N, C-alpha and C positions, 0 to 999 in steps of 0.2 A: 489463485490468491489464497493464502492461508493467514490466519490471525497472528502467527508468530514470525512472519517474514518481515523483518525490520527494514531491510534494504528497499523492498518494493514500496513500502509506505513513504520512506524518506525521498525516494526518486519521484514519486507522484506529487508530493508536497513541493519539491523543488520545481517540477514542471509547471505546476499551477502558479507558483511565484514568478517564474521566468515569463510565462505567458502574460500575466498581469503587468509585469514590468515593461515588457516589450510593447504591449498595447498602449501603455501610457507614454512610452517613448516615441510612438508614431510608426512602429513597424507595420507597413501596409499589409504584408502577408498575414501577420498575426491578427491584425484588425479585421481583415476580410474573413479569416477563419472564424474568429469569435463572433462576428456580426451575422454570419450566415449559417452557423452550425450550433446545435444544442450540445453542449459539453457538460458531462457530469464527472466529477471527481469523487471517488470512493476510496479514501486513503486507508480505511480499516473496516473490513466486514465483521471482524471479530475482535473488538477491543479487549475483551477478557483474555483471549488467547495471546494477544500481543503483550499484555501486561504480565501474564504468566511466564511467557518466554523471556521477557526482560528481567523479571525479578526472581523467577524460580526455574532456571534452565534445567536443573536436575529432574525436577518434577515433570516437566514437559518431555524430556528424554525418556523417562520411565513410562509415561503414558504411550508414547510412540512405540517403544519397545514392546509393551504389552499388546498393543493393536497388531504389530507385526507378527507376534507369536500367534495370536488368534487367527490371522489370515493364513498362516502356514498350516495350522492343524485344523 
């Protein structure tokens, strides 16, 4: 997981919403899972990276390009 991966964050938030909704609706499989398992959701490990990717895509691309060049040489 990287801070600038918007899709992963949105999917995880959707999954949490779905699980809560299904739990309230009486879905026995979801209730069993949630009652017997410790589940942690971490939608964003790096909120600054997410924000930078969202608002400054050129800046993030430049940083990645610089890191790639450093790895090559």
